mmCIF file as gemmi writes it, N, C-alpha and C atoms, coordinates in Angstrom:
data_model
loop_
_atom_site.group_PDB
_atom_site.id
_atom_site.type_symbol
_atom_site.label_atom_id
_atom_site.label_alt_id
_atom_site.label_comp_id
_atom_site.label_asym_id
_atom_site.label_entity_id
_atom_site.label_seq_id
_atom_site.pdbx_PDB_ins_code
_atom_site.Cartn_x
_atom_site.Cartn_y
_atom_site.Cartn_z
_atom_site.occupancy
_atom_site.B_iso_or_equiv
_atom_site.pdbx_formal_charge
_atom_site.auth_seq_id
_atom_site.auth_asym_id
_atom_site.pdbx_PDB_model_num
ATOM 1 N N . MET Axp A 1 ? 94.749 96.113 74.535 1 0 ? 1 A 1
ATOM 2 C CA . MET Axp A 1 ? 94.641 95.027 75.739 1 0 ? 1 A 1
ATOM 3 C C . MET Axp A 1 ? 95.128 95.794 76.92 1 0 ? 1 A 1
ATOM 4 N N . SER Axp A 2 ? 94.655 95.524 78.085 1 0 ? 2 A 1
ATOM 5 C CA . SER Axp A 2 ? 94.82 96.115 79.355 1 0 ? 2 A 1
ATOM 6 C C . SER Axp A 2 ? 96.078 95.841 79.84 1 0 ? 2 A 1
ATOM 7 N N . THR Axp A 3 ? 96.655 96.652 80.568 1 0 ? 3 A 1
ATOM 8 C CA . THR Axp A 3 ? 97.922 96.191 81.317 1 0 ? 3 A 1
ATOM 9 C C . THR Axp A 3 ? 97.386 95.832 82.677 1 0 ? 3 A 1
ATOM 10 N N . THR Axp A 4 ? 98.29 94.958 83.508 1 0 ? 4 A 1
ATOM 11 C CA . THR Axp A 4 ? 97.892 94.678 84.765 1 0 ? 4 A 1
ATOM 12 C C . THR Axp A 4 ? 97.699 95.952 85.604 1 0 ? 4 A 1
ATOM 13 N N . SER Axp A 5 ? 98.357 96.754 85.384 1 0 ? 5 A 1
ATOM 14 C CA . SER Axp A 5 ? 98.188 97.965 86.308 1 0 ? 5 A 1
ATOM 15 C C . SER Axp A 5 ? 96.967 98.456 85.977 1 0 ? 5 A 1
ATOM 16 N N . GLU Axp A 6 ? 96.586 98.663 84.619 1 0 ? 6 A 1
ATOM 17 C CA . GLU Axp A 6 ? 95.211 99.395 84.477 1 0 ? 6 A 1
ATOM 18 C C . GLU Axp A 6 ? 94.077 98.279 85.039 1 0 ? 6 A 1
ATOM 19 N N . ARG Axp A 7 ? 94.407 97.049 85.239 1 0 ? 7 A 1
ATOM 20 C CA . ARG Axp A 7 ? 93.12 96.209 85.733 1 0 ? 7 A 1
ATOM 21 C C . ARG Axp A 7 ? 93.063 96.317 87.045 1 0 ? 7 A 1
ATOM 22 N N . LEU Axp A 8 ? 94.368 96.817 87.829 1 0 ? 8 A 1
ATOM 23 C CA . LEU Axp A 8 ? 94.46 96.663 89.112 1 0 ? 8 A 1
ATOM 24 C C . LEU Axp A 8 ? 92.869 97.823 89.845 1 0 ? 8 A 1
ATOM 25 N N . ALA Axp A 9 ? 92.823 98.767 89.163 1 0 ? 9 A 1
ATOM 26 C CA . ALA Axp A 9 ? 91.657 99.763 89.775 1 0 ? 9 A 1
ATOM 27 C C . ALA Axp A 9 ? 90.465 98.776 89.573 1 0 ? 9 A 1
ATOM 28 N N . GLN Axp A 10 ? 90.184 97.773 88.68 1 0 ? 10 A 1
ATOM 29 C CA . GLN Axp A 10 ? 88.929 97.027 88.732 1 0 ? 10 A 1
ATOM 30 C C . GLN Axp A 10 ? 88.99 96.085 89.719 1 0 ? 10 A 1
ATOM 31 N N . LEU Axp A 11 ? 90.036 95.587 90.486 1 0 ? 11 A 1
ATOM 32 C CA . LEU Axp A 11 ? 89.809 94.734 91.656 1 0 ? 11 A 1
ATOM 33 C C . LEU Axp A 11 ? 89.258 95.395 92.874 1 0 ? 11 A 1
ATOM 34 N N . ARG Axp A 12 ? 89.06 96.6 93.01 1 0 ? 12 A 1
ATOM 35 C CA . ARG Axp A 12 ? 88.497 97.434 94.165 1 0 ? 12 A 1
ATOM 36 C C . ARG Axp A 12 ? 87.023 96.734 94.313 1 0 ? 12 A 1
ATOM 37 N N . ARG Axp A 13 ? 86.818 96.132 95.549 1 0 ? 13 A 1
ATOM 38 C CA . ARG Axp A 13 ? 85.325 95.85 95.796 1 0 ? 13 A 1
ATOM 39 C C . ARG Axp A 13 ? 84.86 96.956 96.803 1 0 ? 13 A 1
ATOM 40 N N . SER Axp A 14 ? 83.529 97.474 96.536 1 0 ? 14 A 1
ATOM 41 C CA . SER Axp A 14 ? 82.89 98.125 97.906 1 0 ? 14 A 1
ATOM 42 C C . SER Axp A 14 ? 82.479 97.45 98.997 1 0 ? 14 A 1
ATOM 43 N N . TYR Axp A 15 ? 82.869 97.642 100.006 1 0 ? 15 A 1
ATOM 44 C CA . TYR Axp A 15 ? 82.475 97.077 101.387 1 0 ? 15 A 1
ATOM 45 C C . TYR Axp A 15 ? 81.264 97.872 101.895 1 0 ? 15 A 1
ATOM 46 N N . GLU Axp A 16 ? 80.745 98.95 101.527 1 0 ? 16 A 1
ATOM 47 C CA . GLU Axp A 16 ? 80.057 99.762 102.212 1 0 ? 16 A 1
ATOM 48 C C . GLU Axp A 16 ? 78.614 99.092 102.344 1 0 ? 16 A 1
ATOM 49 N N . ARG Axp A 17 ? 78.11 99.228 103.35 1 0 ? 17 A 1
ATOM 50 C CA . ARG Axp A 17 ? 76.654 98.479 103.771 1 0 ? 17 A 1
ATOM 51 C C . ARG Axp A 17 ? 75.821 99.627 104.373 1 0 ? 17 A 1
ATOM 52 N N . ALA Axp A 18 ? 76.54 100.376 105.321 1 0 ? 18 A 1
ATOM 53 C CA . ALA Axp A 18 ? 75.561 101.572 106.027 1 0 ? 18 A 1
ATOM 54 C C . ALA Axp A 18 ? 76.448 102.702 106.292 1 0 ? 18 A 1
ATOM 55 N N . GLU Axp A 19 ? 75.578 103.598 106.848 1 0 ? 19 A 1
ATOM 56 C CA . GLU Axp A 19 ? 76.34 105.026 107.263 1 0 ? 19 A 1
ATOM 57 C C . GLU Axp A 19 ? 77.04 104.458 108.628 1 0 ? 19 A 1
ATOM 58 N N . LEU Axp A 20 ? 78.031 105.194 108.945 1 0 ? 20 A 1
ATOM 59 C CA . LEU Axp A 20 ? 78.655 104.981 110.204 1 0 ? 20 A 1
ATOM 60 C C . LEU Axp A 20 ? 78.552 106.427 110.792 1 0 ? 20 A 1
ATOM 61 N N . SER Axp A 21 ? 77.817 106.356 111.776 1 0 ? 21 A 1
ATOM 62 C CA . SER Axp A 21 ? 77.475 107.506 112.448 1 0 ? 21 A 1
ATOM 63 C C . SER Axp A 21 ? 77.286 107.138 113.709 1 0 ? 21 A 1
ATOM 64 N N . GLU Axp A 22 ? 77.604 108.054 114.729 1 0 ? 22 A 1
ATOM 65 C CA . GLU Axp A 22 ? 77.661 108.039 116.296 1 0 ? 22 A 1
ATOM 66 C C . GLU Axp A 22 ? 75.994 107.565 116.622 1 0 ? 22 A 1
ATOM 67 N N . GLU Axp A 23 ? 75.096 108.132 116.153 1 0 ? 23 A 1
ATOM 68 C CA . GLU Axp A 23 ? 73.753 108.256 116.382 1 0 ? 23 A 1
ATOM 69 C C . GLU Axp A 23 ? 73.407 106.89 116.09 1 0 ? 23 A 1
ATOM 70 N N . ALA Axp A 24 ? 73.677 105.997 115.197 1 0 ? 24 A 1
ATOM 71 C CA . ALA Axp A 24 ? 73.254 104.889 114.484 1 0 ? 24 A 1
ATOM 72 C C . ALA Axp A 24 ? 74.362 103.432 115.442 1 0 ? 24 A 1
ATOM 73 N N . SER Axp A 25 ? 75.342 104.069 115.954 1 0 ? 25 A 1
ATOM 74 C CA . SER Axp A 25 ? 75.89 103.13 116.719 1 0 ? 25 A 1
ATOM 75 C C . SER Axp A 25 ? 75.499 102.273 118.015 1 0 ? 25 A 1
ATOM 76 N N . GLN Axp A 26 ? 75.838 101.518 118.309 1 0 ? 26 A 1
ATOM 77 C CA . GLN Axp A 26 ? 75.672 100.874 119.611 1 0 ? 26 A 1
ATOM 78 C C . GLN Axp A 26 ? 76.402 101.794 120.801 1 0 ? 26 A 1
ATOM 79 N N . ALA Axp A 27 ? 76.008 101.502 122.075 1 0 ? 27 A 1
ATOM 80 C CA . ALA Axp A 27 ? 76.594 102.34 122.95 1 0 ? 27 A 1
ATOM 81 C C . ALA Axp A 27 ? 77.868 101.294 123.785 1 0 ? 27 A 1
ATOM 82 N N . ASP Axp A 28 ? 77.326 100.052 123.662 1 0 ? 28 A 1
ATOM 83 C CA . ASP Axp A 28 ? 78.636 98.987 124.193 1 0 ? 28 A 1
ATOM 84 C C . ASP Axp A 28 ? 79.321 98.521 122.717 1 0 ? 28 A 1
ATOM 85 N N . PRO Axp A 29 ? 80.697 98.8 123 1 0 ? 29 A 1
ATOM 86 C CA . PRO Axp A 29 ? 81.44 98.38 121.706 1 0 ? 29 A 1
ATOM 87 C C . PRO Axp A 29 ? 81.447 97.21 121.283 1 0 ? 29 A 1
ATOM 88 N N . LEU Axp A 30 ? 81.154 95.982 122.184 1 0 ? 30 A 1
ATOM 89 C CA . LEU Axp A 30 ? 81.052 94.839 121.751 1 0 ? 30 A 1
ATOM 90 C C . LEU Axp A 30 ? 79.754 94.205 121.317 1 0 ? 30 A 1
ATOM 91 N N . GLN Axp A 31 ? 78.835 95.023 121.617 1 0 ? 31 A 1
ATOM 92 C CA . GLN Axp A 31 ? 77.61 95.082 120.713 1 0 ? 31 A 1
ATOM 93 C C . GLN Axp A 31 ? 77.685 95.508 119.358 1 0 ? 31 A 1
ATOM 94 N N . GLN Axp A 32 ? 78.35 96.661 119.062 1 0 ? 32 A 1
ATOM 95 C CA . GLN Axp A 32 ? 78.838 97.121 117.951 1 0 ? 32 A 1
ATOM 96 C C . GLN Axp A 32 ? 79.549 96.118 117.12 1 0 ? 32 A 1
ATOM 97 N N . PHE Axp A 33 ? 80.709 95.661 117.71 1 0 ? 33 A 1
ATOM 98 C CA . PHE Axp A 33 ? 81.287 94.519 116.97 1 0 ? 33 A 1
ATOM 99 C C . PHE Axp A 33 ? 80.721 93.546 116.417 1 0 ? 33 A 1
ATOM 100 N N . ASP Axp A 34 ? 79.739 92.848 117.577 1 0 ? 34 A 1
ATOM 101 C CA . ASP Axp A 34 ? 78.423 91.863 117.101 1 0 ? 34 A 1
ATOM 102 C C . ASP Axp A 34 ? 77.609 92.155 116.118 1 0 ? 34 A 1
ATOM 103 N N . GLN Axp A 35 ? 77.289 93.3 115.899 1 0 ? 35 A 1
ATOM 104 C CA . GLN Axp A 35 ? 76.358 93.702 114.88 1 0 ? 35 A 1
ATOM 105 C C . GLN Axp A 35 ? 77.228 93.844 113.466 1 0 ? 35 A 1
ATOM 106 N N . TRP Axp A 36 ? 78.476 94.203 113.39 1 0 ? 36 A 1
ATOM 107 C CA . TRP Axp A 36 ? 79.475 94.387 112.196 1 0 ? 36 A 1
ATOM 108 C C . TRP Axp A 36 ? 79.802 93.038 111.912 1 0 ? 36 A 1
ATOM 109 N N . LEU Axp A 37 ? 80.072 92.07 112.883 1 0 ? 37 A 1
ATOM 110 C CA . LEU Axp A 37 ? 80.509 90.913 112.387 1 0 ? 37 A 1
ATOM 111 C C . LEU Axp A 37 ? 79.303 90.049 111.645 1 0 ? 37 A 1
ATOM 112 N N . SER Axp A 38 ? 78.174 90.025 112.563 1 0 ? 38 A 1
ATOM 113 C CA . SER Axp A 38 ? 76.795 89.431 111.955 1 0 ? 38 A 1
ATOM 114 C C . SER Axp A 38 ? 76.566 89.829 110.588 1 0 ? 38 A 1
ATOM 115 N N . GLN Axp A 39 ? 76.85 91.263 110.293 1 0 ? 39 A 1
ATOM 116 C CA . GLN Axp A 39 ? 76.667 91.841 108.836 1 0 ? 39 A 1
ATOM 117 C C . GLN Axp A 39 ? 77.585 90.96 108.025 1 0 ? 39 A 1
ATOM 118 N N . ALA Axp A 40 ? 78.809 90.944 108.43 1 0 ? 40 A 1
ATOM 119 C CA . ALA Axp A 40 ? 79.946 90.592 107.333 1 0 ? 40 A 1
ATOM 120 C C . ALA Axp A 40 ? 79.722 88.883 107.238 1 0 ? 40 A 1
ATOM 121 N N . ILE Axp A 41 ? 79.194 88.339 108.089 1 0 ? 41 A 1
ATOM 122 C CA . ILE Axp A 41 ? 78.845 86.88 107.94 1 0 ? 41 A 1
ATOM 123 C C . ILE Axp A 41 ? 78.032 86.703 107.1 1 0 ? 41 A 1
ATOM 124 N N . ALA Axp A 42 ? 76.833 87.445 107.239 1 0 ? 42 A 1
ATOM 125 C CA . ALA Axp A 42 ? 75.83 87.592 106.156 1 0 ? 42 A 1
ATOM 126 C C . ALA Axp A 42 ? 75.688 87.705 104.651 1 0 ? 42 A 1
ATOM 127 N N . ALA Axp A 43 ? 76.649 88.858 104.671 1 0 ? 43 A 1
ATOM 128 C CA . ALA Axp A 43 ? 77.211 89.145 103.399 1 0 ? 43 A 1
ATOM 129 C C . ALA Axp A 43 ? 78.245 88.153 102.731 1 0 ? 43 A 1
ATOM 130 N N . GLU Axp A 44 ? 78.539 87.282 103.564 1 0 ? 44 A 1
ATOM 131 C CA . GLU Axp A 44 ? 79.538 86.39 102.901 1 0 ? 44 A 1
ATOM 132 C C . GLU Axp A 44 ? 80.925 87.163 102.493 1 0 ? 44 A 1
ATOM 133 N N . ILE Axp A 45 ? 81.338 87.776 103.518 1 0 ? 45 A 1
ATOM 134 C CA . ILE Axp A 45 ? 82.498 88.596 103.17 1 0 ? 45 A 1
ATOM 135 C C . ILE Axp A 45 ? 83.66 87.678 103.414 1 0 ? 45 A 1
ATOM 136 N N . PRO Axp A 46 ? 84.788 87.415 102.679 1 0 ? 46 A 1
ATOM 137 C CA . PRO Axp A 46 ? 85.614 86.683 102.883 1 0 ? 46 A 1
ATOM 138 C C . PRO Axp A 46 ? 86.459 87.001 104.197 1 0 ? 46 A 1
ATOM 139 N N . GLU Axp A 47 ? 86.766 85.638 105.004 1 0 ? 47 A 1
ATOM 140 C CA . GLU Axp A 47 ? 87.396 85.942 106.24 1 0 ? 47 A 1
ATOM 141 C C . GLU Axp A 47 ? 86.939 86.9 107.226 1 0 ? 47 A 1
ATOM 142 N N . PRO Axp A 48 ? 85.447 86.948 107.546 1 0 ? 48 A 1
ATOM 143 C CA . PRO Axp A 48 ? 84.879 88.014 108.268 1 0 ? 48 A 1
ATOM 144 C C . PRO Axp A 48 ? 85.654 88.127 109.817 1 0 ? 48 A 1
ATOM 145 N N . ASN Axp A 49 ? 86.25 87.073 110.257 1 0 ? 49 A 1
ATOM 146 C CA . ASN Axp A 49 ? 86.904 87.124 111.529 1 0 ? 49 A 1
ATOM 147 C C . ASN Axp A 49 ? 88.311 87.7 111.391 1 0 ? 49 A 1
ATOM 148 N N . ALA Axp A 50 ? 88.839 88.079 110.366 1 0 ? 50 A 1
ATOM 149 C CA . ALA Axp A 50 ? 90.052 88.519 110.344 1 0 ? 50 A 1
ATOM 150 C C . ALA Axp A 50 ? 90.091 90.054 110.692 1 0 ? 50 A 1
ATOM 151 N N . MET Axp A 51 ? 91.195 90.389 111.385 1 0 ? 51 A 1
ATOM 152 C CA . MET Axp A 51 ? 91.333 92.043 111.774 1 0 ? 51 A 1
ATOM 153 C C . MET Axp A 51 ? 92.56 92.294 111.908 1 0 ? 51 A 1
ATOM 154 N N . THR Axp A 52 ? 92.824 93.669 111.81 1 0 ? 52 A 1
ATOM 155 C CA . THR Axp A 52 ? 94.221 94.172 111.987 1 0 ? 52 A 1
ATOM 156 C C . THR Axp A 52 ? 94.311 94.621 113.273 1 0 ? 52 A 1
ATOM 157 N N . LEU Axp A 53 ? 95.232 94.117 114.083 1 0 ? 53 A 1
ATOM 158 C CA . LEU Axp A 53 ? 95.647 94.531 115.567 1 0 ? 53 A 1
ATOM 159 C C . LEU Axp A 53 ? 96.78 95.263 115.427 1 0 ? 53 A 1
ATOM 160 N N . ALA Axp A 54 ? 96.792 96.532 115.823 1 0 ? 54 A 1
ATOM 161 C CA . ALA Axp A 54 ? 97.838 97.472 115.951 1 0 ? 54 A 1
ATOM 162 C C . ALA Axp A 54 ? 98.181 97.689 117.411 1 0 ? 54 A 1
ATOM 163 N N . THR Axp A 55 ? 99.554 97.776 117.529 1 0 ? 55 A 1
ATOM 164 C CA . THR Axp A 55 ? 99.813 97.974 119.106 1 0 ? 55 A 1
ATOM 165 C C . THR Axp A 55 ? 101.208 98.734 119.008 1 0 ? 55 A 1
ATOM 166 N N . VAL Axp A 56 ? 101.505 99.386 120.125 1 0 ? 56 A 1
ATOM 167 C CA . VAL Axp A 56 ? 102.573 100.33 120.238 1 0 ? 56 A 1
ATOM 168 C C . VAL Axp A 56 ? 103.746 99.813 121.24 1 0 ? 56 A 1
ATOM 169 N N . ALA Axp A 57 ? 104.819 99.37 120.927 1 0 ? 57 A 1
ATOM 170 C CA . ALA Axp A 57 ? 105.913 98.924 122.025 1 0 ? 57 A 1
ATOM 171 C C . ALA Axp A 57 ? 106.429 99.792 123.105 1 0 ? 57 A 1
ATOM 172 N N . GLY Axp A 58 ? 106.894 99.436 124.111 1 0 ? 58 A 1
ATOM 173 C CA . GLY Axp A 58 ? 107.393 100.553 124.894 1 0 ? 58 A 1
ATOM 174 C C . GLY Axp A 58 ? 108.281 101.295 124.531 1 0 ? 58 A 1
ATOM 175 N N . ASN Axp A 59 ? 108.829 101.338 123.346 1 0 ? 59 A 1
ATOM 176 C CA . ASN Axp A 59 ? 109.462 102.227 122.58 1 0 ? 59 A 1
ATOM 177 C C . ASN Axp A 59 ? 108.825 103.259 121.825 1 0 ? 59 A 1
ATOM 178 N N . LEU Axp A 60 ? 107.587 103.199 121.861 1 0 ? 60 A 1
ATOM 179 C CA . LEU Axp A 60 ? 106.764 103.776 121.222 1 0 ? 60 A 1
ATOM 180 C C . LEU Axp A 60 ? 106.558 103.629 119.61 1 0 ? 60 A 1
ATOM 181 N N . ARG Axp A 61 ? 107.19 102.733 119.246 1 0 ? 61 A 1
ATOM 182 C CA . ARG Axp A 61 ? 107.191 102.109 117.91 1 0 ? 61 A 1
ATOM 183 C C . ARG Axp A 61 ? 105.877 101.287 117.426 1 0 ? 61 A 1
ATOM 184 N N . PRO Axp A 62 ? 105.264 101.62 116.458 1 0 ? 62 A 1
ATOM 185 C CA . PRO Axp A 62 ? 104.013 100.957 116.19 1 0 ? 62 A 1
ATOM 186 C C . PRO Axp A 62 ? 104.323 99.948 115.528 1 0 ? 62 A 1
ATOM 187 N N . SER Axp A 63 ? 103.271 98.669 115.49 1 0 ? 63 A 1
ATOM 188 C CA . SER Axp A 63 ? 103.401 97.599 114.692 1 0 ? 63 A 1
ATOM 189 C C . SER Axp A 63 ? 102.075 96.923 114.37 1 0 ? 63 A 1
ATOM 190 N N . SER Axp A 64 ? 101.949 96.368 113.644 1 0 ? 64 A 1
ATOM 191 C CA . SER Axp A 64 ? 100.538 95.694 113.352 1 0 ? 64 A 1
ATOM 192 C C . SER Axp A 64 ? 100.369 94.272 112.828 1 0 ? 64 A 1
ATOM 193 N N . ARG Axp A 65 ? 99.674 93.454 112.778 1 0 ? 65 A 1
ATOM 194 C CA . ARG Axp A 65 ? 99.608 92.266 112.117 1 0 ? 65 A 1
ATOM 195 C C . ARG Axp A 65 ? 98.065 91.818 112.262 1 0 ? 65 A 1
ATOM 196 N N . VAL Axp A 66 ? 97.938 90.821 111.016 1 0 ? 66 A 1
ATOM 197 C CA . VAL Axp A 66 ? 96.399 90.357 110.906 1 0 ? 66 A 1
ATOM 198 C C . VAL Axp A 66 ? 96.219 89.202 111.864 1 0 ? 66 A 1
ATOM 199 N N . VAL Axp A 67 ? 95.254 89.147 112.715 1 0 ? 67 A 1
ATOM 200 C CA . VAL Axp A 67 ? 94.819 88.238 113.544 1 0 ? 67 A 1
ATOM 201 C C . VAL Axp A 67 ? 93.389 87.748 113.013 1 0 ? 67 A 1
ATOM 202 N N . LEU Axp A 68 ? 92.965 86.384 113.766 1 0 ? 68 A 1
ATOM 203 C CA . LEU Axp A 68 ? 91.97 85.964 113.616 1 0 ? 68 A 1
ATOM 204 C C . LEU Axp A 68 ? 91.094 85.716 114.986 1 0 ? 68 A 1
ATOM 205 N N . VAL Axp A 69 ? 89.717 86.465 115.059 1 0 ? 69 A 1
ATOM 206 C CA . VAL Axp A 69 ? 88.903 86.639 116.094 1 0 ? 69 A 1
ATOM 207 C C . VAL Axp A 69 ? 88.534 85.144 116.315 1 0 ? 69 A 1
ATOM 208 N N . LYS Axp A 70 ? 88.733 84.751 117.732 1 0 ? 70 A 1
ATOM 209 C CA . LYS Axp A 70 ? 88.172 83.539 117.971 1 0 ? 70 A 1
ATOM 210 C C . LYS Axp A 70 ? 87.308 83.624 118.933 1 0 ? 70 A 1
ATOM 211 N N . GLY Axp A 71 ? 86.945 84.67 119.473 1 0 ? 71 A 1
ATOM 212 C CA . GLY Axp A 71 ? 85.783 84.817 120.404 1 0 ? 71 A 1
ATOM 213 C C . GLY Axp A 71 ? 85.748 86.215 120.898 1 0 ? 71 A 1
ATOM 214 N N . TYR Axp A 72 ? 84.387 86.655 121.553 1 0 ? 72 A 1
ATOM 215 C CA . TYR Axp A 72 ? 84.288 87.958 122.203 1 0 ? 72 A 1
ATOM 216 C C . TYR Axp A 72 ? 82.998 87.967 123.09 1 0 ? 72 A 1
ATOM 217 N N . ALA Axp A 73 ? 83.489 88.578 124.337 1 0 ? 73 A 1
ATOM 218 C CA . ALA Axp A 73 ? 82.494 88.758 125.39 1 0 ? 73 A 1
ATOM 219 C C . ALA Axp A 73 ? 83.309 89.656 126.361 1 0 ? 73 A 1
ATOM 220 N N . GLN Axp A 74 ? 82.423 90.185 127.193 1 0 ? 74 A 1
ATOM 221 C CA . GLN Axp A 74 ? 83.053 91.018 128.253 1 0 ? 74 A 1
ATOM 222 C C . GLN Axp A 74 ? 84.055 90.218 128.961 1 0 ? 74 A 1
ATOM 223 N N . PRO Axp A 75 ? 85.494 90.686 128.986 1 0 ? 75 A 1
ATOM 224 C CA . PRO Axp A 75 ? 85.584 92.168 128.697 1 0 ? 75 A 1
ATOM 225 C C . PRO Axp A 75 ? 86.297 92.668 127.591 1 0 ? 75 A 1
ATOM 226 N N . GLY Axp A 76 ? 86.249 91.838 126.304 1 0 ? 76 A 1
ATOM 227 C CA . GLY Axp A 76 ? 86.834 92.022 125.095 1 0 ? 76 A 1
ATOM 228 C C . GLY Axp A 76 ? 86.859 91.18 124.132 1 0 ? 76 A 1
ATOM 229 N N . ILE Axp A 77 ? 87.723 91.228 123.09 1 0 ? 77 A 1
ATOM 230 C CA . ILE Axp A 77 ? 87.831 90.391 122.035 1 0 ? 77 A 1
ATOM 231 C C . ILE Axp A 77 ? 89.099 89.246 122.171 1 0 ? 77 A 1
ATOM 232 N N . GLY Axp A 78 ? 88.851 88.273 121.782 1 0 ? 78 A 1
ATOM 233 C CA . GLY Axp A 78 ? 90.087 87.381 121.838 1 0 ? 78 A 1
ATOM 234 C C . GLY Axp A 78 ? 90.441 86.897 120.308 1 0 ? 78 A 1
ATOM 235 N N . TRP Axp A 79 ? 91.813 86.632 120.09 1 0 ? 79 A 1
ATOM 236 C CA . TRP Axp A 79 ? 92.341 86.325 118.832 1 0 ? 79 A 1
ATOM 237 C C . TRP Axp A 79 ? 93.299 85.151 118.991 1 0 ? 79 A 1
ATOM 238 N N . ASP Axp A 80 ? 93.702 84.486 117.852 1 0 ? 80 A 1
ATOM 239 C CA . ASP Axp A 80 ? 94.727 83.758 117.605 1 0 ? 80 A 1
ATOM 240 C C . ASP Axp A 80 ? 95.982 84.525 117.385 1 0 ? 80 A 1
ATOM 241 N N . THR Axp A 81 ? 97.138 84.373 118.276 1 0 ? 81 A 1
ATOM 242 C CA . THR Axp A 81 ? 98.279 84.732 118.071 1 0 ? 81 A 1
ATOM 243 C C . THR Axp A 81 ? 99.394 84.145 119.013 1 0 ? 81 A 1
ATOM 244 N N . ASN Axp A 82 ? 100.586 84.262 118.614 1 0 ? 82 A 1
ATOM 245 C CA . ASN Axp A 82 ? 101.749 83.684 119.572 1 0 ? 82 A 1
ATOM 246 C C . ASN Axp A 82 ? 101.99 84.873 120.498 1 0 ? 82 A 1
ATOM 247 N N . TYR Axp A 83 ? 101.485 84.579 121.608 1 0 ? 83 A 1
ATOM 248 C CA . TYR Axp A 83 ? 101.662 85.202 122.791 1 0 ? 83 A 1
ATOM 249 C C . TYR Axp A 83 ? 103.193 85.282 123.166 1 0 ? 83 A 1
ATOM 250 N N . GLN Axp A 84 ? 103.913 84.572 122.879 1 0 ? 84 A 1
ATOM 251 C CA . GLN Axp A 84 ? 105.261 84.484 123.453 1 0 ? 84 A 1
ATOM 252 C C . GLN Axp A 84 ? 106.279 85.438 122.259 1 0 ? 84 A 1
ATOM 253 N N . SER Axp A 85 ? 105.677 85.603 121.121 1 0 ? 85 A 1
ATOM 254 C CA . SER Axp A 85 ? 106.427 86.553 120.042 1 0 ? 85 A 1
ATOM 255 C C . SER Axp A 85 ? 106.735 87.902 120.622 1 0 ? 85 A 1
ATOM 256 N N . ARG Axp A 86 ? 107.439 88.635 119.891 1 0 ? 86 A 1
ATOM 257 C CA . ARG Axp A 86 ? 107.497 90.065 120.042 1 0 ? 86 A 1
ATOM 258 C C . ARG Axp A 86 ? 106.357 90.787 120.069 1 0 ? 86 A 1
ATOM 259 N N . LYS Axp A 87 ? 105.598 90.521 118.92 1 0 ? 87 A 1
ATOM 260 C CA . LYS Axp A 87 ? 104.304 91.277 118.756 1 0 ? 87 A 1
ATOM 261 C C . LYS Axp A 87 ? 103.254 90.775 119.73 1 0 ? 87 A 1
ATOM 262 N N . GLY Axp A 88 ? 103.346 89.451 120.349 1 0 ? 88 A 1
ATOM 263 C CA . GLY Axp A 88 ? 102.422 89.239 120.994 1 0 ? 88 A 1
ATOM 264 C C . GLY Axp A 88 ? 102.611 89.625 122.452 1 0 ? 88 A 1
ATOM 265 N N . GLN Axp A 89 ? 103.81 90.221 122.901 1 0 ? 89 A 1
ATOM 266 C CA . GLN Axp A 89 ? 104.083 90.563 124.202 1 0 ? 89 A 1
ATOM 267 C C . GLN Axp A 89 ? 103.954 92.061 124.268 1 0 ? 89 A 1
ATOM 268 N N . GLU Axp A 90 ? 103.892 92.887 123.032 1 0 ? 90 A 1
ATOM 269 C CA . GLU Axp A 90 ? 103.843 94.171 122.907 1 0 ? 90 A 1
ATOM 270 C C . GLU Axp A 90 ? 102.544 94.732 123.662 1 0 ? 90 A 1
ATOM 271 N N . PRO Axp A 91 ? 101.354 94.084 123.643 1 0 ? 91 A 1
ATOM 272 C CA . PRO Axp A 91 ? 100.211 94.865 124.712 1 0 ? 91 A 1
ATOM 273 C C . PRO Axp A 91 ? 100.53 94.817 126.048 1 0 ? 91 A 1
ATOM 274 N N . ALA Axp A 92 ? 101.284 93.699 126.371 1 0 ? 92 A 1
ATOM 275 C CA . ALA Axp A 92 ? 101.422 93.935 128.052 1 0 ? 92 A 1
ATOM 276 C C . ALA Axp A 92 ? 102.577 95.119 128.385 1 0 ? 92 A 1
ATOM 277 N N . GLY Axp A 93 ? 103.455 95.293 127.517 1 0 ? 93 A 1
ATOM 278 C CA . GLY Axp A 93 ? 104.375 96.111 127.583 1 0 ? 93 A 1
ATOM 279 C C . GLY Axp A 93 ? 104.215 97.793 127.536 1 0 ? 93 A 1
ATOM 280 N N . ASN Axp A 94 ? 102.943 97.87 126.929 1 0 ? 94 A 1
ATOM 281 C CA . ASN Axp A 94 ? 102.61 99.297 126.915 1 0 ? 94 A 1
ATOM 282 C C . ASN Axp A 94 ? 100.816 98.997 126.683 1 0 ? 94 A 1
ATOM 283 N N . PRO Axp A 95 ? 100.183 98.824 127.632 1 0 ? 95 A 1
ATOM 284 C CA . PRO Axp A 95 ? 98.605 98.539 127.479 1 0 ? 95 A 1
ATOM 285 C C . PRO Axp A 95 ? 97.877 99.806 127.168 1 0 ? 95 A 1
């Protein structure tokens, strides 16, 4: 019988779809994001709009949180977060 620890290795899924190279990438970051998001949606990846947002506070301490992308267009990506929280205010303190 397998232990839970031994079964953990079997839980890993490969999310590789294509090569990541500068030559194959869009020059515009939002166009690249659109391409990746479209591919994730088409592949039925769970929560394709979830992303990790990492910031650095004014004291230079990093923090991260998972947010849900709710839209994107020039000049960037919009997500749901509590902008009044400490983490929500960090980007303004150290853009």
